[in-house]
VOBA-1610 file (N, C-alpha, C; in pm, whole numbers, padded with zeros to 5 digits, always signed):
BEGIN
Unk+11121+00466+13804Unk+11026+00429+13688Unk+10942+00315+13712Unk+11013+00204+13749Unk+10938+00086+13786Unk+10838+00095+13895Unk+10881+00173+14001Unk+10789+00199+14121Unk+10669+00291+14065Unk+10691+00384+13975Unk+10578+00461+13940Unk+10476+00381+13863Unk+10527+00284+13792Unk+10440+00204+13710Unk+10358+00111+13797Unk+10422+00063+13904Unk+10362-00035+14000Unk+10246+00039+14085Unk+10288+00177+14113Unk+10192+00238+14193Unk+10073+00277+14119Unk+10071+00290+13986Unk+09948+00331+13912Unk+09866+00205+13884Unk+09917+00085+13915Unk+09848-00028+13899Unk+09756-00059+14021Unk+09631-00107+14006Unk+09554-00140+14118Unk+09618-00261+14185Unk+09594-00247+14331Unk+09642-00369+14407Unk+09582-00506+14366Unk+09448-00487+14336Unk+09376-00606+14288Unk+09439-00669+14172Unk+09493-00585+14074Unk+09558-00634+13954Unk+09683-00718+13983Unk+09763-00646+14083Unk+09877-00710+14121Unk+09864-00849+14176Unk+09750-00860+14262Unk+09726-00983+14341Unk+09668-01071+14240Unk+09587-01022+14130Unk+09534-01133+14042Unk+09647-01184+13962Unk+09760-01099+13910Unk+09869-01152+13849Unk+09950-01258+13930Unk+09966-01224+14051Unk+10030-01320+14134Unk+09961-01443+14157Unk+09836-01444+14155Unk+09745-01578+14173Unk+09759-01649+14053Unk+09774-01577+13942Unk+09769-01667+13810Unk+09918-01719+13768Unk+10010-01699+13863Unk+10148-01742+13835Unk+10144-01903+13827Unk+10230-01963+13751Unk+10239-02101+13750Unk+10334-02149+13870Unk+10334-02288+13887Unk+10403-02336+14014Unk+10548-02285+14016Unk+10623-02295+13897Unk+10771-02244+13916Unk+10779-02102+13951Unk+10686-02010+13888Unk+10685-01875+13931Unk+10661-01849+14070Unk+10563-01931+14129Unk+10527-01927+14269Unk+10655-01960+14365Unk+10711-02067+14321Unk+10834-02119+14400Unk+10949-02008+14395Unk+10964-01947+14287Unk+11082-01852+14259Unk+11047-01737+14345Unk+10916-01691+14333Unk+10878-01574+14406Unk+10889-01586+14555Unk+10862-01708+14594Unk+10869-01725+14751Unk+11019-01729+14783Unk+11100-01792+14694Unk+11244-01780+14744Unk+11308-01645+14734Unk+11254-01558+14639Unk+11296-01426+14639Unk+11234-01341+14758Unk+11122-01366+14789Unk+11068-01299+14911Unk+11135-01326+15035Unk+11160-01468+15056Unk+11243-01506+15175Unk+11394-01451+15177Unk+11452-01435+15045Unk+11578-01379+15040Unk+11569-01232+15072Unk+11464-01156+15028Unk+11447-01018+15061Unk+11439-00995+15214Unk+11361-01073+15284Unk+11356-01053+15427Unk+11480-01081+15490Unk+11566-01182+15446Unk+11682-01199+15515Unk+11788-01088+15471Unk+11779-01028+15343Unk+11872-00929+15306Unk+11836-00802+15397Unk+11702-00778+15418Unk+11672-00654+15498Unk+11719-00674+15632Unk+11697-00789+15690Unk+11749-00821+15838Unk+11899-00791+15842Unk+11972-00848+15744Unk+12114-00814+15739Unk+12149-00661+15741Unk+12086-00592+15640Unk+12118-00452+15625Unk+12082-00377+15757Unk+11968-00402+15821Unk+11930-00326+15933Unk+12024-00351+16054Unk+12051-00485+16079Unk+12129-00524+16199Unk+12268-00483+16178Unk+12321-00489+16061Unk+12463-00450+16039Unk+12479-00304+16033Unk+12388-00214+15998Unk+12390-00070+16015Unk+12386-00028+16155Unk+12324-00087+16235Unk+12307-00067+16379Unk+12444-00111+16444Unk+12488-00233+16406Unk+12626-00276+16466Unk+12748-00184+16434Unk+12748-00150+16293Unk+12863-00072+16247Unk+12859+00076+16312Unk+12727+00135+16324Unk+12721+00255+16392Unk+12768+00261+16531Unk+12734+00167+16596Unk+12779+00135+16741Unk+12921+00119+16752Unk+12971+00029+16655Unk+13123+00008+16664Unk+13189+00140+16638Unk+13151+00221+16534Unk+13210+00344+16498Unk+13216+00440+16626Unk+13081+00462+16684Unk+13073+00550+16798Unk+13157+00514+16915Unk+13166+00371+16958Unk+13253+00322+17057Unk+13392+00334+17030Unk+13438+00319+16912Unk+13576+00321+16876Unk+13618+00464+16889Unk+13543+00560+16846Unk+13584+00702+16863Unk+13585+00741+17001Unk+13505+00695+17087Unk+13496+00721+17235Unk+13623+00669+17297Unk+13663+00542+17245Unk+13780+00485+17306Unk+13910+00558+17262Unk+13918+00612+17140Unk+14030+00689+17079Unk+14035+00814+17166Unk+13931+00877+17205Unk+13930+01001+17291Unk+14000+00960+17426Unk+13966+00852+17481Unk+14023+00815+17609Unk+14174+00784+17599Unk+14209+00710+17490Unk+14334+00672+17467Unk+14433+00779+17454Unk+14391+00889+17373Unk+14476+00994+17343Unk+14498+01090+17453Unk+14417+01074+17565Unk+14435+01159+17683Unk+14542+01090+17781Unk+14599+00971+17742Unk+14691+00897+17834Unk+14837+00946+17808Unk+14913+00929+17921Unk+15058+00959+17909Unk+15136+00846+17866Unk+15081+00725+17878Unk+15169+00600+17838Unk+15063+00522+17765Unk+15106+00455+17646Unk+15012+00386+17566Unk+14941+00269+17635Unk+15006+00206+17738Unk+14948+00088+17808Unk+14878+00120+17933Unk+14858+00260+17964Unk+14794+00295+18079Unk+14652+00242+18116Unk+14577+00255+17981Unk+14438+00213+17986Unk+14416+00066+18009Unk+14521-00018+17956Unk+14518-00162+17961Unk+14548-00199+18100Unk+14643-00132+18167Unk+14696-00161+18307Unk+14598-00106+18408Unk+14513-00008+18380Unk+14432+00059+18471Unk+14298-00008+18475Unk+14204+00069+18437Unk+14059+00012+18463Unk+14018-00092+18360Unk+14088-00087+18247Unk+14058-00202+18142Unk+13921-00206+18109Unk+13850-00097+18088Unk+13709-00098+18066Unk+13699-00149+17919Unk+13615-00249+17906Unk+13591-00303+17772Unk+13457-00256+17716Unk+13466-00194+17588Unk+13337-00164+17522Unk+13320-00283+17428Unk+13201-00343+17431Unk+13172-00465+17365Unk+13186-00458+17210Unk+13161-00350+17154Unk+13152-00334+17005Unk+13254-00233+16946Unk+13370-00220+17017Unk+13471-00121+16976Unk+13583-00213+16918Unk+13589-00220+16783Unk+13704-00303+16724Unk+13841-00245+16739Unk+13847-00105+16766Unk+13974-00041+16780Unk+14023-00089+16919Unk+13938-00106+17021Unk+13979-00157+17149Unk+14029-00295+17144Unk+13963-00379+17054Unk+14018-00507+17040Unk+14160-00508+16990Unk+14195-00420+16910Unk+14327-00413+16852Unk+14431-00364+16970Unk+14383-00265+17039Unk+14452-00222+17156Unk+14483-00330+17250Unk+14382-00402+17288Unk+14407-00517+17385Unk+14499-00618+17343Unk+14486-00650+17209Unk+14571-00754+17154Unk+14720-00701+17155Unk+14741-00582+17111Unk+14868-00531+17116Unk+14931-00523+17255Unk+14850-00468+17361Unk+14900-00473+17501Unk+14931-00604+17553Unk+14851-00704+17507Unk+14878-00843+17556Unk+15026-00887+17493Unk+15039-00854+17373Unk+15175-00889+17320Unk+15281-00804+17382Unk+15262-00684+17432Unk+15363-00613+17496Unk+15385-00684+17647Unk+15280-00718+17695Unk+15287-00779+17829Unk+15368-00906+17819Unk+15349-01003+17714Unk+15431-01117+17681Unk+15576-01089+17661Unk+15606-00974+17602Unk+15734-00929+17566Unk+15807-00898+17698Unk+15738-00827+17786Unk+15797-00784+17916Unk+15813-00907+18000Unk+15723-01006+17995Unk+15743-01134+18068Unk+15871-01201+18035Unk+15891-01196+17904Unk+16015-01276+17858Unk+16146-01204+17918Unk+16134-01074+17939Unk+16251-01002+17992Unk+16246-01011+18151Unk+16153-01081+18200Unk+16142-01089+18341Unk+16087-00969+18410Unk+16019-00892+18338Unk+15947-00768+18393Unk+15808-00773+18388Unk+15743-00779+18503Unk+15594-00779+18498Unk+15542-00674+18445Unk+15409-00675+18383Unk+15356-00553+18330Unk+15322-00459+18441Unk+15289-00502+18559Unk+15280-00398+18673Unk+15392-00310+18694Unk+15510-00348+18653Unk+15634-00266+18673Unk+15641-00144+18571Unk+15545-00143+18481Unk+15528-00030+18396Unk+15513+00097+18489Unk+15443+00072+18598Unk+15422+00189+18689Unk+15537+00197+18789Unk+15589+00321+18804Unk+15698+00336+18904Unk+15660+00453+18991Unk+15724+00480+19093Unk+15685+00588+19186Unk+15692+00730+19122Unk+15787+00754+19043Unk+15795+00877+18983Unk+15716+00888+18846Unk+15640+00791+18826Unk+15547+00783+18695Unk+15575+00659+18620Unk+15534+00662+18488Unk+15562+00543+18416Unk+15704+00520+18379Unk+15755+00395+18410Unk+15895+00374+18376Unk+15919+00351+18215Unk+16037+00374+18178Unk+16061+00352+18035Unk+16143+00232+18023Unk+16071+00112+18007Unk+16141-00010+17983Unk+16200-00018+17840Unk+16325-00030+17824Unk+16380-00029+17676Unk+16340-00170+17613Unk+16280-00143+17481Unk+16243-00257+17401Unk+16329-00240+17269Unk+16358-00355+17206Unk+16423-00372+17083Unk+16333-00349+16972Unk+16373-00317+16843Unk+16288-00308+16732Unk+16225-00437+16701Unk+16293-00558+16738Unk+16238-00679+16699Unk+16110-00700+16808Unk+16127-00650+16927Unk+16009-00660+17030Unk+15899-00574+16978Unk+15925-00459+16928Unk+15828-00363+16890Unk+15752-00426+16775Unk+15828-00487+16683Unk+15770-00556+16558Unk+15672-00667+16604Unk+15711-00728+16716Unk+15621-00835+16768Unk+15481-00785+16811Unk+15487-00673+16875Unk+15366-00588+16914Unk+15288-00557+16792Unk+15368-00493+16691Unk+15296-00443+16572Unk+15225-00560+16499Unk+15303-00677+16484Unk+15232-00782+16413Unk+15113-00841+16483Unk+15105-00836+16614Unk+14994-00877+16691Unk+14869-00782+16662Unk+14901-00640+16661Unk+14795-00538+16625Unk+14757-00567+16489Unk+14849-00586+16397Unk+14790-00612+16258Unk+14701-00733+16235Unk+14746-00830+16297Unk+14659-00955+16303Unk+14519-00946+16346Unk+14518-00856+16457Unk+14378-00824+16510Unk+14294-00732+16419Unk+14374-00640+16348Unk+14305-00557+16243Unk+14233-00646+16149Unk+14320-00740+16085Unk+14267-00828+15986Unk+14153-00920+16041Unk+14158-00968+16170Unk+14052-01052+16221Unk+13915-00965+16240Unk+13927-00849+16284Unk+13819-00759+16313Unk+13756-00724+16181Unk+13850-00691+16072Unk+13779-00660+15950Unk+13703-00767+15885Unk+13756-00897+15904Unk+13670-01009+15858Unk+13532-01017+15934Unk+13541-00994+16075Unk+13420-00997+16152Unk+13322-00892+16109Unk+13379-00770+16073Unk+13277-00655+16034Unk+13216-00680+15896Unk+13309-00770+15813Unk+13242-00796+15674Unk+13151-00913+15669Unk+13143-00983+15781Unk+13065-01115+15776Unk+12917-01078+15747Unk+12866-01154+15661Unk+12732-01161+15619Unk+12702-01038+15504Unk+12791-00943+15493Unk+12777-00850+15396Unk+12790-00897+15248Unk+12859-01008+15227Unk+12884-01060+15094Unk+12743-01121+15039Unk+12650-01155+15141Unk+12529-01215+15094Unk+12448-01111+15024Unk+12473-00985+15057Unk+12396-00876+14976Unk+12434-00863+14837Unk+12566-00887+14810Unk+12632-00877+14683Unk+12563-00993+14598Unk+12572-01113+14671Unk+12504-01230+14600Unk+12352-01211+14555Unk+12286-01152+14656Unk+12150-01123+14643Unk+12121-01031+14519Unk+12210-00932+14522Unk+12195-00831+14410Unk+12224-00879+14277Unk+12317-00985+14271Unk+12354-01036+14141Unk+12268-01145+14100Unk+12218-01226+14199Unk+12138-01347+14155Unk+11978-01318+14141Unk+11934-01220+14224Unk+11790-01203+14226Unk+11730-01174+14082Unk+11798-01080+14003Unk+11737-01050+13869Unk+11739-01177+13784Unk+11833-01257+13794Unk+11848-01380+13714Unk+11738-01485+13752Unk+11722-01492+13885Unk+11610-01577+13924Unk+11469-01523+13880Unk+11455-01391+13888Unk+11327-01338+13840Unk+11321-01359+13685Unk+11426-01345+13615Unk+11432-01376+13473Unk+11387-01509+13436Unk+11453-01608+13522Unk+11426-01738+13502Unk+11264-01770+13519Unk+11202-01714+13619Unk+11066-01733+13647Unk+10981-01677+13527Unk+11025-01563+13474Unk+10954-01503+13369Unk+10963-01590+13242Unk+11082-01633+13210Unk+11105-01719+13097Unk+11015-01855+13111Unk+11010-01916+13225Unk+10933-02033+13232Unk+10789-02000+13231Unk+10748-01893+13281Unk+10616-01856+13272Unk+10565-01818+13126Unk+10658-01746+13049Unk+10618-01730+12916Unk+10611-01843+12827Unk+10712-01948+12858Unk+10696-02075+12792Unk+10579-02143+12812Unk+10526-02149+12946Unk+10413-02207+12985Unk+10287-02145+12913Unk+10292-02014+12912Unk+10173-01930+12846Unk+10167-01970+12699Unk+10275-01966+12619Unk+10274-02011+12481Unk+10244-02158+12464Unk+10280-02235+12563Unk+10255-02384+12544Unk+10107-02408+12564Unk+10043-02327+12659Unk+09900-02356+12679Unk+09823-02296+12544Unk+09874-02188+12487Unk+09807-02133+12362Unk+09819-02237+12255Unk+09936-02303+12244Unk+09952-02407+12141Unk+09857-02528+12170Unk+09837-02562+12291Unk+09747-02661+12325Unk+09604-02620+12303Unk+09564-02502+12315Unk+09423-02477+12299Unk+09405-02443+12149Unk+09506-02432+12060Unk+09495-02398+11926Unk+09454-02254+11893Unk+09459-02172+11997Unk+09404-02035+11988Unk+09529-01945+11979Unk+09530-01842+11885Unk+09651-01743+11888Unk+09596-01612+11932Unk+09487-01596+11999Unk+09444-01472+12045Unk+09542-01420+12160Unk+09575-01294+12147Unk+09665-01235+12259Unk+09599-01217+12387Unk+09462-01200+12388Unk+09389-01195+12507Unk+09396-01322+12583Unk+09429-01436+12531Unk+09436-01551+12603Unk+09574-01580+12667Unk+09673-01517+12614Unk+09800-01543+12662Unk+09849-01432+12739Unk+09802-01311+12727Unk+09842-01197+12794Unk+09836-01199+12943Unk+09727-01246+13007Unk+09731-01271+13150Unk+09850-01363+13196Unk+09871-01468+13130Unk+09987-01559+13168Unk+10120-01485+13161Unk+10136-01411+13046Unk+10259-01342+13030Unk+10286-01232+13139Unk+10173-01162+13167Unk+10181-01052+13272Unk+10225-01123+13405Unk+10161-01230+13436Unk+10190-01296+13560Unk+10331-01344+13563Unk+10375-01391+13448Unk+10527-01445+13439Unk+10617-01321+13461Unk+10578-01206+13420Unk+10672-01087+13436Unk+10678-01044+13580Unk+10584-01069+13669Unk+10594-01044+13793Unk+10718-01100+13878Unk+10761-01210+13829Unk+10890-01271+13894Unk+11004-01178+13869Unk+11014-01114+13750Unk+11114-01013+13732Unk+11101-00901+13805Unk+10985-00858+13832Unk+10952-00744+13915Unk+10997-00781+14070Unk+10970-00882+14113Unk+11009-00928+14250Unk+11154-00939+14259Unk+11217-01003+14145Unk+11368-01005+14157Unk+11429-00872+14165Unk+11385-00772+14091Unk+11444-00637+14099Unk+11425-00566+14225Unk+11299-00591+14282Unk+11274-00546+14426Unk+11374-00610+14530Unk+11417-00720+14508Unk+11522-00785+14600Unk+11661-00725+14562Unk+11685-00716+14435Unk+11822-00678+14389Unk+11863-00531+14409Unk+11766-00442+14397Unk+11801-00298+14412Unk+11834-00259+14557Unk+11740-00297+14652Unk+11794-00258+14797Unk+11903-00323+14837Unk+11935-00453+14783Unk+12048-00525+14824Unk+12190-00467+14776Unk+12172-00413+14649Unk+12286-00350+14596Unk+12319-00218+14665Unk+12215-00127+14705Unk+12241-00014+14780Unk+12290-00049+14914Unk+12227-00139+14983Unk+12275-00177+15119Unk+12414-00231+15120Unk+12459-00303+15013Unk+12591-00364+15007Unk+12693-00242+14998Unk+12662-00144+14909Unk+12767-00041+14881Unk+12771+00040+15021Unk+12660+00081+15082Unk+12663+00147+15213Unk+12739+00075+15317Unk+12709-00061+15350Unk+12790-00123+15445Unk+12934-00145+15419Unk+12962-00172+15292Unk+13105-00184+15244Unk+13180-00061+15281Unk+13111+00065+15261Unk+13181+00186+15291Unk+13204+00202+15431Unk+13097+00166+15518Unk+13126+00167+15653Unk+13227+00086+15704Unk+13241-00044+15645Unk+13337-00145+15698Unk+13474-00083+15660Unk+13484-00031+15542Unk+13611+00029+15492Unk+13655+00145+15582Unk+13569+00218+15623Unk+13604+00335+15714Unk+13652+00280+15857Unk+13590+00183+15912Unk+13631+00112+16028Unk+13770+00051+16021Unk+13773-00015+15905Unk+13914-00089+15890Unk+14028+00026+15879Unk+14005+00119+15815Unk+14113+00238+15805Unk+14134+00295+15945Unk+14026+00303+16008Unk+14031+00364+16149Unk+14127+00264+16248Unk+14109+00130+16229Unk+14179+00039+16303Unk+14326+00038+16262Unk+14354+00035+16132Unk+14491+00036+16071Unk+14571+00163+16112Unk+14493+00277+16117Unk+14565+00398+16161Unk+14598+00396+16310Unk+14502+00337+16380Unk+14527+00326+16530Unk+14638+00242+16564Unk+14658+00119+16483Unk+14755+00028+16512Unk+14895+00095+16491Unk+14908+00186+16384Unk+15030+00254+16356Unk+15055+00351+16461Unk+14945+00429+16503Unk+14963+00524+16612Unk+15002+00457+16739Unk+14957+00351+16772Unk+14992+00272+16903Unk+15130+00235+16888Unk+15178+00175+16781Unk+15322+00140+16772Unk+15415+00256+16772Unk+15367+00359+16721Unk+15455+00487+16726Unk+15464+00539+16869Unk+15365+00536+16941Unk+15350+00576+17085Unk+15450+00487+17159Unk+15453+00347+17143Unk+15534+00255+17210Unk+15678+00288+17185Unk+15708+00312+17051Unk+15849+00335+17009Unk+15892+00464+17080Unk+15802+00567+17102Unk+15846+00694+17171Unk+15887+00671+17311Unk+15802+00579+17388Unk+15819+00552+17523Unk+15927+00461+17550Unk+15945+00362+17474Unk+16029+00232+17509Unk+16154+00222+17439Unk+16165+00287+17313Unk+16282+00281+17245Unk+16373+00392+17267Unk+16490+00376+17310Unk+16584+00486+17357Unk+16659+00531+17228
//
């Protein structure tokens, strides 16, 4: 609705109203414009990052599920995909497993035996140690994925109020000038009021995309967090199958 109204207005009229803004309106509009540019940069960069993280995590899961031993990939090629949060969880859990084996005096390389992968017995306490390491990394990766997303929620909440503030100040200025001139003609205050309303329009143009972007990114982050949590449970289950007698 708002977009349709703006599209029917000549660009010259929009520019004219912007030029007639008072100083507070100009400052608020510039702040909103800068916030909009930053919000769009977050949305675009985060969408690309999260898509890459999801694709690389899915590729890692396919490689992992083709293994006979859960630590085989860690002990073998150890190929690291830069933006796969699931592999970060895997590496952290395997590093904890390696530490547990070192305490027992068994080097991680001894997981490989001539007849295949050896089954080193581990207690429930040691398995929990690996599980805790994986869960901590899930939490760390979730925080990393959520970084900067909260700004979009702040922009969606604050932008309309900033725009409203600019409008209120502009309307007050318009009526103040009317009182100063002693004229009550609507034609004299209408341009000032119309210019003041532009800050509300700018605020909505910042808030609407930010709100949509926040919802989309939050959903992507939630999906990746669930993927990491499920993988952590899968990894611990595989370790129990191999190492707990």
